[in-house]
C-alpha positions as CSV (number, residue, x, y, z in Angstrom):
1,M,26.2,10.6,16.6
2,E,29.3,11.9,16.9
3,Q,28.1,14.4,19.9
4,I,27.2,11.5,21.6
5,A,30.1,9.2,20.9
6,N,32.9,11.7,21.2
7,G,33.5,12.2,25.4
8,L,34.3,15.7,26.7
9,H,38.2,15.2,27.1
10,M,40.1,18.4,29.0
11,S,43.4,19.2,27.6
12,D,46.0,21.1,30.2
13,T,46.6,24.6,29.1
14,V,49.3,26.6,30.8
15,D,48.2,30.7,30.6
16,A,50.6,33.0,29.0
17,S,51.3,34.9,31.8
18,S,52.8,31.7,33.9
19,Q,54.7,30.6,30.7
20,N,57.2,33.7,31.3
21,L,57.9,32.7,35.0
22,R,59.5,29.3,33.7
23,S,63.3,31.1,33.4
24,N,62.5,32.7,36.9
25,L,61.4,29.4,38.5
26,R,64.0,26.5,37.2
27,L,67.3,26.0,37.7
28,G,69.9,28.4,37.7
29,L,68.8,31.0,39.8
30,D,71.1,32.3,42.6
31,T,68.4,34.0,45.2
32,E,68.7,32.7,48.0
33,C,66.3,32.0,50.8
34,D,67.0,33.1,54.3
35,E,65.7,30.2,56.2
36,V,68.1,27.6,54.5
37,A,71.2,29.9,53.1
38,G,73.3,28.2,55.3
39,E,72.2,24.6,54.3
40,E,74.7,22.9,52.2
41,R,72.9,21.2,49.1
42,S,74.7,18.6,46.8
43,E,74.0,20.5,44.0
44,G,75.6,23.5,45.3
45,T,72.5,26.0,44.6
46,S,69.6,27.1,46.8
47,P,65.9,27.4,46.0
48,S,64.0,30.1,45.2
49,T,61.8,32.2,46.7
50,F,58.1,31.6,45.5
51,S,56.5,34.6,44.6
52,P,53.4,34.3,42.2
53,S,52.7,36.7,39.8
54,R,48.7,36.7,40.3
55,K,47.3,37.9,43.5
56,G,44.4,35.8,44.9
57,T,40.9,37.4,44.0
58,F,37.6,35.7,45.1
59,L,34.5,38.4,44.8
60,K,32.7,37.3,48.5
61,K,29.3,37.0,48.5
62,Q,27.9,40.5,50.0
63,H,25.3,40.1,52.4
64,T,21.6,41.1,51.7
65,L,18.3,41.2,53.7
66,K,17.0,37.9,51.2
67,D,19.9,35.8,52.9
68,Q,18.4,34.4,56.0
69,E,15.0,33.5,53.5
70,Y,17.5,32.0,51.1
71,A,19.2,29.9,53.8
72,E,15.5,28.7,55.0
73,I,14.3,28.0,51.7
74,A,17.6,25.8,51.4
75,R,16.9,24.4,54.6
76,Q,13.2,23.2,53.3
77,V,14.5,21.7,50.4
78,F,17.3,19.9,52.2
79,E,14.7,18.3,54.4
80,N,12.4,17.2,51.4
81,S,15.4,16.4,49.1
82,R,15.3,12.6,50.0
83,V,12.1,11.5,48.0
84,E,11.5,7.7,46.8
85,E,12.5,6.7,43.0
86,S,8.8,5.6,42.7
87,R,6.9,8.7,43.2
88,C,8.8,10.3,40.3
89,A,7.0,10.3,37.1
90,N,8.1,7.8,34.6
91,Y,9.4,9.0,31.6
92,E,7.7,8.1,28.2
93,F,9.3,7.9,24.9
94,P,7.6,7.8,21.6
95,E,8.0,4.7,20.2
96,E,10.0,4.3,17.3
97,I,9.2,4.9,13.9
98,P,7.7,1.5,11.8
99,I,9.8,-0.3,9.5
100,E,9.6,1.1,5.6
101,N,10.3,-1.2,3.2
102,Q,14.1,-1.0,2.7
103,Q,14.1,-0.5,-1.5
104,E,12.1,2.8,-0.5
105,I,14.4,3.8,1.7
106,K,17.2,3.3,0.1
107,T,15.8,5.0,-3.3
108,A,14.9,8.3,-0.8
109,V,18.1,8.2,0.3
110,Q,19.8,8.0,-3.0
111,R,18.2,10.6,-4.5
112,H,18.6,13.1,-1.1
113,L,22.2,12.0,-1.8
114,N,22.2,13.3,-5.4
115,Y,20.4,16.2,-4.4
116,A,22.9,17.5,-1.9
117,R,25.4,16.8,-4.1
118,T,24.2,19.0,-6.7
119,R,23.2,21.7,-4.7
120,S,27.1,21.8,-3.0
121,H,28.4,22.2,-6.9
122,T,25.8,24.2,-8.4
123,V,23.6,27.7,-8.2
124,D,20.2,27.7,-9.0
125,A,19.7,30.5,-12.2
126,D,16.6,31.6,-10.5
127,S,17.8,32.6,-7.4
128,E,18.1,36.3,-6.6
129,D,22.3,35.6,-6.3
130,A,22.4,33.9,-9.6
131,A,23.3,37.9,-10.8
132,L,25.6,38.6,-8.5
133,P,29.5,38.1,-9.4
134,V,31.1,35.3,-7.4
135,P,34.3,36.6,-6.0
136,E,37.7,34.4,-6.5
137,P,38.6,32.0,-4.0
138,A,41.7,34.2,-3.1
139,Q,39.6,37.2,-2.6
140,L,37.2,35.8,0.3
141,T,38.1,36.9,3.7
142,R,37.0,34.3,6.7
143,S,34.1,36.4,7.3
144,D,33.0,36.0,3.3
145,E,33.2,32.2,3.4
146,N,31.5,31.6,6.8
147,M,28.3,33.8,5.5
148,Q,28.8,31.7,2.5
149,I,28.6,28.7,4.4
150,H,25.8,29.8,6.8
151,K,23.9,30.6,3.6
152,Q,24.8,27.3,1.8
153,I,23.3,25.2,5.3
154,D,20.1,27.8,4.9
155,M,19.3,26.4,1.5
156,D,20.1,23.1,2.1
157,F,18.0,22.7,5.4
158,Q,14.5,23.7,6.4
159,R,13.9,26.3,8.8
160,V,10.9,27.4,10.9
161,S,11.1,30.6,12.5
162,I,8.3,31.9,15.1
163,S,6.4,35.2,14.8
164,G,4.0,37.3,16.2
165,E,3.5,38.5,20.0
166,D,4.4,36.0,23.2
167,T,0.7,34.3,23.9
168,S,1.8,32.3,26.8
169,G,0.3,33.1,29.4
170,V,2.7,34.2,31.6
171,P,3.2,37.4,33.0
172,V,6.2,39.4,31.7
173,D,7.4,40.0,35.2
174,D,7.4,36.3,36.0
175,L,9.2,36.1,33.2
176,R,12.0,38.7,33.6
177,D,12.3,37.4,37.2
178,A,13.1,33.9,36.3
179,S,15.3,35.4,33.3
180,S,17.4,37.5,36.3
181,L,17.7,34.6,38.5
182,L,19.1,32.3,36.2
183,V,21.5,34.6,34.9
184,Q,22.3,35.2,38.5
185,A,22.7,31.1,39.0
186,L,25.0,31.1,35.7
187,L,26.9,34.1,37.1
188,I,27.9,32.2,40.2
189,R,29.0,29.1,38.2
190,E,31.1,31.5,35.8
191,K,32.7,32.3,38.9
192,Y,34.0,29.4,40.5
193,M,35.1,27.9,37.0
194,K,36.9,30.8,36.4
195,L,38.6,30.5,40.0
196,N,39.7,26.8,39.8
197,L,41.1,27.5,35.9
198,Q,38.0,25.0,34.5
199,S,36.1,25.8,31.2
200,F,32.7,28.0,30.7
201,P,31.5,27.9,27.4
202,K,32.0,31.4,25.4
203,T,28.8,31.2,23.8
204,T,27.0,31.5,27.4
205,K,30.1,34.1,28.4
206,R,29.2,36.8,25.9
207,F,25.6,37.1,26.5
208,L,26.4,37.1,30.3
209,R,28.9,40.0,29.8
210,T,25.8,41.9,27.9
211,V,23.9,41.9,31.3
212,D,26.6,42.8,33.7
213,D,28.4,45.1,31.6
214,E,31.7,43.7,32.3
215,P,34.4,43.6,29.9
216,L,35.3,40.5,27.6
217,D,38.5,38.5,29.0
218,E,41.2,38.8,26.0
219,E,40.4,34.9,24.8
220,D,36.9,35.5,24.2
221,T,36.9,38.7,22.4
222,T,37.7,37.0,19.1
223,S,34.5,37.6,16.6
224,H,32.5,35.3,15.4
225,D,33.9,35.8,11.9
226,D,37.1,33.7,13.3
227,E,35.4,30.9,14.6
228,V,35.8,27.5,13.0
229,V,32.9,26.5,11.5
230,Y,32.1,22.6,10.7
231,V,30.1,21.5,7.6
232,C,29.7,18.9,5.6
233,F,29.9,20.1,1.9
234,P,31.7,21.6,0.2
235,L,34.5,19.3,1.1
236,S,37.3,21.2,2.2
237,P,40.6,19.7,0.5
238,R,43.2,17.7,2.9
239,R,46.7,19.1,3.3
240,K,49.0,16.8,2.2
241,D,51.3,17.0,5.5
242,H,48.6,16.6,8.0
243,P,48.5,13.2,9.6
244,I,45.4,11.7,9.9
245,H,46.5,10.3,13.1
246,P,48.5,12.1,15.8
247,P,52.3,11.4,16.0
248,A,53.0,8.2,18.3
249,T,54.8,8.5,21.4
250,K,59.1,7.8,21.3
251,G,61.3,6.4,24.1
252,N,60.2,6.6,27.5
253,P,56.9,9.0,28.0
254,F,57.6,9.5,31.5
255,Q,60.6,11.3,31.0
256,N,60.1,14.5,32.1
257,P,62.6,17.3,33.0
258,I,63.0,17.8,36.9
259,L,62.1,21.3,38.4
260,S,64.4,23.2,40.6
261,E,63.2,23.4,44.7
262,I,61.4,26.7,45.4
263,C,61.6,28.1,49.0
264,C,58.2,28.4,50.2
265,E,56.2,26.3,53.6
266,L,53.1,24.0,53.0
267,K,50.9,23.8,55.8
268,M,47.4,22.5,56.1
269,V,45.3,25.6,57.7
270,E,41.2,24.6,58.4
271,G,41.3,21.9,55.5
272,V,42.8,23.6,53.0
273,V,46.7,23.2,52.4
274,Q,48.2,27.2,52.3
275,V,51.3,28.2,50.6
276,F,53.8,30.2,53.2
277,E,56.9,32.3,52.2
278,S,58.7,30.7,55.2
279,A,58.0,29.0,58.6
280,S,57.8,32.3,60.4
281,C,55.2,33.3,58.2
282,S,53.1,29.7,58.6
283,E,53.2,30.5,62.4
284,Q,51.9,34.0,61.8
285,Q,49.6,32.8,59.2
286,E,50.9,35.0,56.3
287,V,49.9,33.1,53.6
288,I,50.9,33.9,50.4
289,N,48.1,35.3,48.5
290,L,47.1,32.5,46.0
291,P,43.7,32.5,45.1
292,Q,41.2,30.6,46.9
293,P,37.4,30.3,48.0
294,D,35.2,31.8,51.0
295,R,33.2,29.3,52.8
296,E,30.9,31.4,53.7
297,S,29.8,32.8,50.1
298,F,30.0,29.4,49.2
299,L,27.2,28.1,51.6
300,A,25.5,31.8,50.8
301,D,25.6,31.3,46.9
302,M,24.4,27.4,47.6
303,N,21.6,28.5,49.1
304,I,20.8,31.1,46.4
305,L,20.6,28.1,43.9
306,M,18.6,25.6,46.5
307,A,15.9,28.2,46.8
308,L,16.0,28.4,43.0
309,I,14.9,25.3,42.5
310,A,12.5,25.2,44.5
311,N,10.4,28.7,42.9
312,G,7.5,28.1,41.3
313,P,7.6,30.2,38.6
314,I,11.0,29.3,37.6
315,K,10.3,25.8,37.8
316,S,7.3,26.7,34.9
317,F,9.7,28.6,32.9
318,A,12.2,26.2,32.8
319,Y,9.8,23.0,31.9
320,R,8.3,25.5,29.1
321,R,11.6,26.1,27.6
322,L,13.0,22.6,28.1
323,S,9.7,21.5,25.7
324,Y,10.4,23.9,23.6
325,L,14.0,22.9,22.6
326,S,12.5,19.2,22.5
327,S,10.1,20.2,20.6
328,R,12.6,21.9,18.1
329,F,14.7,18.7,18.0
330,Q,11.9,16.6,17.2
331,L,10.6,19.2,14.2
332,H,14.5,19.5,12.8
333,S,14.5,15.6,13.0
334,L,10.9,15.7,10.8
335,L,12.1,18.1,8.1
336,N,15.9,17.4,8.0
337,E,16.6,13.7,8.5
338,M,17.0,12.8,5.0
339,K,18.7,15.5,4.2
340,E,21.6,14.7,7.3
341,L,21.8,11.6,6.5
342,A,22.5,12.2,3.0
343,A,25.4,14.8,4.4
344,Q,26.0,12.3,6.2
345,K,27.3,10.1,3.7
346,T,29.6,12.4,1.9
347,V,31.9,12.9,4.5
348,P,34.9,10.6,3.6
349,H,36.4,8.0,6.0
350,R,34.1,8.9,8.5
351,D,30.9,6.8,10.5
352,F,30.2,5.5,13.8
353,Y,33.3,3.2,14.1
354,N,36.0,5.9,12.7
355,I,35.1,9.0,14.5
356,R,37.0,9.4,17.3
357,K,35.7,9.0,20.5
358,V,36.8,9.3,24.4
359,D,35.4,7.3,27.1
360,T,35.3,10.1,30.0
361,H,33.5,7.9,32.5
362,V,35.3,4.2,33.1
363,H,36.8,2.5,36.0
364,A,40.5,1.1,35.5
365,A,39.8,-1.8,37.9
366,S,36.8,-2.8,35.4
367,C,38.1,-1.8,32.0
368,M,38.7,-5.1,30.8
369,N,35.4,-7.2,29.4
370,Q,35.1,-10.6,31.5
371,K,36.1,-12.5,28.5
372,H,39.7,-10.8,28.6
373,L,40.1,-10.9,32.4
374,L,39.2,-14.7,32.0
375,R,41.4,-15.4,28.8
376,F,44.5,-13.5,31.1
377,I,43.7,-15.5,34.3
378,K,44.0,-18.8,32.4
379,K,47.3,-17.8,30.7
380,M,48.8,-16.9,34.0
381,I,47.7,-20.0,35.4
382,K,49.5,-22.0,32.6
383,Q,52.2,-19.8,32.5
384,D,53.1,-18.4,36.5
385,S,51.4,-21.5,38.2
386,E,54.9,-21.8,40.6
387,K,54.9,-17.8,41.0
388,F,54.3,-16.2,44.4
389,V,51.5,-14.0,44.3
390,Y,50.0,-13.2,47.7
391,F,50.7,-13.2,50.9
392,D,48.2,-15.2,53.6
393,K,47.8,-12.7,56.8
394,K,46.0,-15.9,58.3
395,E,48.6,-18.5,57.5
396,K,51.5,-16.2,57.3
397,R,53.0,-17.8,54.3
398,M,53.3,-17.1,50.3
399,M,51.6,-19.0,48.2
400,T,52.0,-19.4,44.7
401,L,49.3,-19.0,41.9
402,K,48.4,-22.5,41.4
403,E,48.2,-22.9,45.8
404,V,45.8,-19.8,45.7
405,F,43.4,-21.6,43.0
406,D,43.9,-25.2,44.8
407,S,42.6,-23.6,47.9
408,L,39.8,-22.9,46.2
409,G,39.1,-26.1,44.2
410,L,39.2,-24.2,40.9
411,T,41.4,-25.5,37.6
412,A,42.0,-23.5,34.7
413,Y,40.1,-26.1,32.6
414,D,37.2,-25.4,35.6
415,I,37.1,-21.5,35.6
416,N,34.3,-19.8,33.0
417,I,32.4,-16.8,32.6
418,D,29.7,-18.2,34.6
419,T,31.9,-19.1,37.5
420,L,34.1,-16.0,37.4
421,D,30.6,-14.3,38.0
422,V,31.5,-10.5,37.7
423,H,28.6,-9.8,35.4
424,A,26.1,-7.3,37.2
425,D,22.5,-9.2,37.4
426,R,18.9,-7.7,38.7
427,N,20.5,-8.4,41.7
428,T,22.7,-5.6,41.8
429,F,19.6,-3.3,41.2
430,H,19.5,-0.7,44.2
431,R,22.4,-2.8,45.9
432,F,25.8,-1.0,45.5
433,D,27.3,-3.5,48.2
434,K,26.6,-6.1,45.9
435,F,27.7,-4.4,42.6
436,N,30.9,-3.5,45.0
437,S,31.3,-7.7,45.2
438,K,31.2,-8.4,41.9
439,Y,34.4,-6.7,41.4
440,N,35.6,-9.9,43.1
441,P,36.7,-12.9,40.6
442,V,34.9,-15.9,42.0
443,G,33.5,-14.2,44.8
444,E,37.2,-13.9,46.5
445,S,38.6,-10.7,47.4
446,K,42.0,-12.9,47.2
447,L,41.9,-12.8,43.5
448,R,40.8,-9.2,43.3
449,E,44.1,-8.1,44.9
450,I,46.2,-10.8,43.0
451,F,44.7,-9.5,39.2
452,I,43.5,-5.8,39.8
453,K,45.4,-3.9,42.7
454,T,48.1,-2.0,42.2
455,D,49.8,-2.0,45.7
456,N,49.3,-6.1,46.2
457,Y,52.4,-8.1,46.7
458,M,53.8,-8.2,43.3
459,N,53.7,-4.2,42.8
460,G,50.0,-4.8,40.6
461,E,51.8,-6.5,37.9
462,Y,49.5,-8.4,36.3
463,F,47.2,-5.2,36.5
464,A,49.6,-3.4,34.6
465,R,49.9,-6.0,32.2
466,I,45.6,-5.9,31.7
467,I,45.8,-2.4,31.2
468,K,48.3,-2.3,28.7
469,E,46.6,-5.3,26.7
470,V,43.6,-3.1,26.7
471,G,45.4,-0.2,25.8
472,A,47.0,-2.1,23.0
473,D,43.3,-2.7,21.5
474,L,42.9,1.0,21.7
475,E,46.3,1.7,19.6
476,E,45.0,-1.4,17.3
477,S,41.2,0.4,16.9
478,K,42.6,3.8,16.2
479,Y,39.9,5.9,17.1
480,Q,39.1,5.3,20.4
481,N,40.6,6.8,23.8
482,A,39.8,6.4,27.3
483,E,40.4,8.5,30.6
484,Y,40.5,5.5,33.3
485,R,40.3,6.0,37.1
486,L,42.4,4.8,39.5
487,S,41.8,5.2,43.3
488,I,43.3,7.0,46.1
489,Y,41.9,6.9,49.5
490,G,43.4,9.1,51.9
491,R,44.1,6.8,54.8
492,N,48.2,7.4,54.4
493,S,50.2,9.9,52.8
494,D,52.1,7.0,50.8
495,E,48.9,6.5,48.3
496,W,50.2,8.9,45.9
497,D,54.1,7.5,45.8
498,Q,52.6,3.9,45.3
499,L,50.2,4.5,42.6
500,A,53.0,6.7,40.4
501,K,55.7,3.9,41.2
502,W,53.0,1.8,39.8
503,A,52.3,3.1,36.7
504,V,56.4,4.3,36.2
505,S,58.0,0.9,36.9
506,H,55.7,-1.0,34.8
507,Q,55.5,1.7,31.9
508,V,51.5,1.6,31.9
509,Y,51.1,3.9,29.1
510,S,49.3,4.0,25.6
511,D,48.9,7.5,23.6
512,N,45.4,6.7,23.7
513,I,45.0,6.8,27.6
514,R,44.9,9.4,30.4
515,W,44.3,9.0,34.1
516,L,41.8,10.2,36.5
517,V,42.0,10.2,40.1
518,Q,38.9,8.9,41.8
519,I,38.4,9.7,45.8
520,P,36.4,7.4,47.4
521,R,33.8,9.2,50.3
522,L,34.8,6.5,52.8
523,F,36.1,8.3,55.6
524,D,33.0,7.1,58.3
525,I,34.8,3.6,57.6
526,Y,38.1,5.4,58.0
527,R,37.2,6.4,61.4
528,S,35.2,3.5,62.6
529,N,38.4,1.5,62.3
530,G,40.7,3.6,63.9
531,I,42.9,4.6,60.7
532,L,42.2,8.2,60.8
533,S,41.3,10.7,63.3
534,N,39.6,13.3,61.5
535,F,38.8,14.3,58.2
536,G,41.1,16.8,57.8
537,E,44.0,13.8,58.2
538,M,42.3,12.6,55.1
539,L,42.8,15.4,53.3
540,T,46.6,16.0,54.0
541,N,47.0,12.8,53.1
542,I,45.6,13.3,49.5
543,F,46.5,17.0,48.8
544,M,49.7,17.2,50.7
545,P,51.8,15.0,48.5
546,L,50.5,17.2,45.1
547,F,52.2,20.4,46.9
548,E,55.2,18.6,47.9
549,V,55.8,17.7,44.2
550,T,55.3,20.7,43.1
551,K,57.3,22.4,45.1
552,D,60.3,20.5,44.7
553,P,59.7,17.8,42.1
554,S,62.5,16.0,43.0
555,S,61.1,14.7,46.5
556,H,58.5,12.7,44.6
557,P,60.0,12.1,41.0
558,E,57.9,9.2,40.0
559,L,54.7,11.5,41.0
560,H,56.5,14.2,39.4
561,Q,56.3,11.9,35.7
562,F,53.1,10.4,36.6
563,L,50.9,13.6,37.4
564,Q,51.9,14.9,33.5
565,F,49.0,12.7,32.4
566,L,46.6,13.0,35.0
567,T,43.8,15.3,34.1
568,G,41.4,15.4,36.8
569,F,39.8,14.3,40.4
570,D,36.9,12.4,40.4
571,S,34.6,11.8,43.8
572,V,32.7,8.6,44.3
573,D,30.6,6.4,46.4
574,D,26.8,5.2,46.9
575,E,24.9,8.5,46.6
576,S,22.2,6.3,47.9
577,K,23.3,6.8,51.5
578,P,21.3,8.8,53.7
579,E,22.7,11.9,54.4
580,D,21.5,13.1,57.8
581,I,24.0,16.0,58.3
582,V,23.4,19.4,56.7
583,F,26.7,21.4,55.4
584,T,26.2,25.0,56.9
585,M,28.5,27.7,58.9
586,D,27.7,25.4,62.0
587,S,29.5,22.3,60.4
588,P,33.0,21.8,62.2
589,T,36.1,22.6,60.0
590,P,38.2,18.9,58.7
591,E,40.4,19.3,61.4
592,K,37.5,19.1,64.0
593,W,35.7,17.0,62.4
594,E,36.4,13.5,64.8
595,A,32.8,12.0,64.4
596,T,32.0,8.7,62.7
597,E,29.1,9.9,60.8
598,N,30.5,10.9,56.8
599,P,30.4,14.1,55.9
600,P,28.1,15.4,53.2
601,Y,28.6,15.6,49.9
602,A,28.8,19.3,49.2
603,Y,31.4,18.8,52.1
604,Y,33.4,16.6,50.2
605,L,33.2,18.5,46.8
606,Y,33.7,22.1,48.6
607,Y,37.4,21.0,50.4
608,M,38.2,19.0,47.6
609,Y,37.6,22.0,45.2
610,S,39.1,24.4,47.7
611,N,42.5,22.0,47.8
612,L,42.5,22.0,43.7
613,V,41.8,25.8,43.4
614,V,45.4,26.4,45.1
615,L,47.4,23.5,44.0
616,N,46.2,24.5,40.0
617,H,47.4,28.0,41.0
618,F,50.8,27.1,42.2
619,R,51.2,24.5,39.4
620,Q,50.3,26.7,37.0
621,E,53.0,29.7,38.7
622,R,55.1,26.6,38.3
623,G,54.5,25.8,34.3
624,L,53.1,22.5,35.2
625,N,49.6,20.9,34.1
626,T,46.5,21.8,36.6
627,F,43.6,19.5,37.0
628,V,39.7,19.7,37.0
629,L,37.1,18.2,39.2
630,R,34.9,16.1,37.7
631,P,32.6,13.9,40.1
632,H,29.7,11.0,40.1
633,C,27.0,13.5,40.5
634,G,23.0,12.8,40.2
635,E,23.4,9.1,40.0
636,A,20.9,8.8,43.2
637,G,20.2,10.5,46.5
638,P,19.2,13.9,46.7
639,V,18.8,16.2,44.0
640,H,20.8,18.7,46.0
641,H,23.9,16.8,45.1
642,L,23.8,18.7,41.5
643,V,23.8,22.1,43.1
644,S,26.8,21.2,44.2
645,G,28.0,19.7,41.2
646,F,26.8,22.6,39.1
647,M,28.7,25.4,41.3
648,L,32.0,23.3,41.4
649,A,32.5,20.7,38.8
650,E,33.7,21.2,35.4
651,N,31.9,17.9,34.1
652,I,29.7,15.6,36.3
653,S,29.0,11.6,35.8
654,H,25.7,10.4,35.6
655,G,23.2,12.8,36.2
656,L,20.3,11.5,36.1
657,L,18.6,13.5,38.7
658,L,18.6,16.2,36.4
659,R,15.3,14.8,35.0
660,K,13.6,15.4,38.3
661,A,14.9,19.1,38.5
662,P,13.8,21.4,35.8
663,V,15.2,24.4,36.9
664,L,18.8,22.6,37.3
665,Q,18.0,20.5,33.7
666,Y,17.7,24.0,32.4
667,L,20.9,25.4,33.8
668,Y,23.2,22.8,32.8
669,Y,21.7,23.7,29.1
670,L,22.7,27.1,29.6
671,A,26.2,26.2,31.0
672,Q,26.8,23.6,28.9
673,V,28.0,21.0,31.5
674,G,29.8,18.0,30.4
675,I,27.4,15.3,31.2
676,A,28.7,11.3,30.9
677,M,25.8,9.1,30.8
678,S,26.1,5.4,31.4
679,P,22.7,3.6,30.4
680,L,24.0,0.4,30.5
681,S,25.8,0.9,34.4
682,N,22.0,2.5,35.5
683,N,20.1,-0.3,34.1
684,S,21.8,-2.6,36.7
685,L,21.8,-0.1,39.3
686,F,19.4,2.8,39.7
687,L,17.3,3.5,36.7
688,N,15.6,0.8,34.1
689,Y,16.9,1.2,30.4
690,H,13.7,2.0,28.7
691,R,13.6,5.5,31.4
692,N,16.9,6.5,30.8
693,P,17.1,10.3,30.0
694,L,20.1,10.2,27.9
695,P,17.6,10.9,24.7
696,E,15.7,13.3,26.3
697,F,18.9,15.4,27.3
698,L,20.0,14.7,23.7
699,A,17.6,16.4,22.1
700,R,17.0,19.1,24.5
701,G,20.6,20.4,23.8
702,L,22.3,19.1,26.9
703,V,26.1,18.2,26.4
704,V,25.8,14.6,27.1
705,S,28.5,11.9,26.3
706,L,28.2,7.8,26.2
707,S,30.5,6.4,28.6
708,T,30.7,2.8,29.4
709,D,31.6,3.2,33.0
710,D,32.7,-0.7,34.4
711,P,32.5,-3.1,31.1
712,L,33.4,-5.8,33.4
713,Q,30.2,-5.9,34.8
714,F,28.0,-5.0,31.6
715,H,30.1,-6.2,28.5
716,F,30.0,-9.1,27.1
717,T,32.1,-8.3,24.0
718,K,34.5,-5.5,23.1
719,V,32.0,-3.0,22.3
720,S,28.8,-3.9,24.2
């Protein structure tokens, strides 16, 4: 239960070597840049020259004879990827265990609880270890403690061992080839995770090092004996000086030291922001050697994975392994269900409601339930009825809140949950357009702009108040945390400053809240309306302000303060939209993508990832927090979206299409890629609740978390 409830929250870390650079990059340096040596500055100091401590390293793909074969297989997979949802076999789940007599269950639980307590404090006199001397607690080493803990777990839980030769009927050569190709896929993901400073599981990394004979990184050389092992009994005493809850933030949370400016030039080159030492270097394309990926290598690696998921023997191998994992989980449940329940009851002050939970997939515009929004709207009608809240572009005049509702023919008494009409119903199933319209209270876009927008006439005052009320509810519950998604569209370069100003000026902060920024894939709409001239302009609007504030935090002081609470980026939109264009080497660069067609999913993800790689290493050198890529992926549409997510994303949201691709599902298990799943959201959009694969993913060992997505559309109360 805790595995589902606890989300995947990635804390920002700074490499030890980058910490040594802080003294060289902060205020007080006398090194002057040649280009600005004669320019007078108000502080009387000159920016220091940016000199990164690390050189760019990206192992480019070596061309082989099979590259053309992989590319051809990948092309066929792309062509056949858009398969009707109805053609996928329904998932069938075993029926629930019939309800037994309540008194029998109570007696059995009590019996096992007493048994567990007895086993945790006594030693069986007939066991072989009874005659062995028991060392004093002070004499126990970490290795001895872990051995005793593992031995106790083995004694308390029943284990099943499988012996004998493999009689599955699969040729050994096929098993060996399948294993080697799966290892190759894991090495590809490890390469891209390391490049963007994103996490990769240590267990998988250790096994990969036994295959490629590469040395382990320093942080991965810790022996198993030094790792923390979590067990239920015996209970270790809690330190008296260790608080149960983290200390609350005091004062202004956005107060952050402003670093000094460094001397460098920023320029967008082929869709990726590059850092140059000077303007003359940028003209000569002499880029500072920060790590970044290579487009040709990425496409070659993606072709390998596309060919891998279409390989018949590997499909069979992955399916058998997944079935084996499911069977192990079911067998463990049958043998040890009552013991686990007894062990769970021995943990003090912990149940589903007071374990720490992180909602890693929830959109800020719908983070409140419909009753909360209704109550807030009614309160504002009564309190701020004469306040100017909206500018009517047609009538070219300001409107008070009372005038807005009078134009709709509504009063505070008339409006209710039904007239609010924000709850998703069966009419939204496979209709993403109708689902998006549910963000408009009473079906009116002007109410959405007034109450749940950050850049309206009131500078998002009402939206900030709602977010702060939701944050107060999270703080009151003590154990709930959330990562809310705010939108940056890329239509102009001022969006970041407007968003940061909204957060800082309204003090939108809670110790239980962190932020993600979602980038809607709407370039085709902006291009058709003449807002943007090419895709490179959209990327510039999204990423250039982040590089500028990293170079000189005083240029965007509020953005610098806001970014310390930003954990990552998301890519969102309707994945079921048809993709007629495939990302290949023939695809134009972003500066030359001037067509009205939307770039494919992989194209969006690759250029978001590429800019994040350079940005993260730039910020790490400055001693600032870095960001991860966590897109919506595999909710609908073609399966190959999950290939891009596997290569580039630290975690993904939804991942429903993994049920159609056993090879990818097994790779997501081996790489322990986090998947934030939302069964209630899927039930209203793409997949009926009883067919949701979350229970099966959990049984097979995939890292899944339960998330809300859009409480405004799916919830009736605070909890469901």
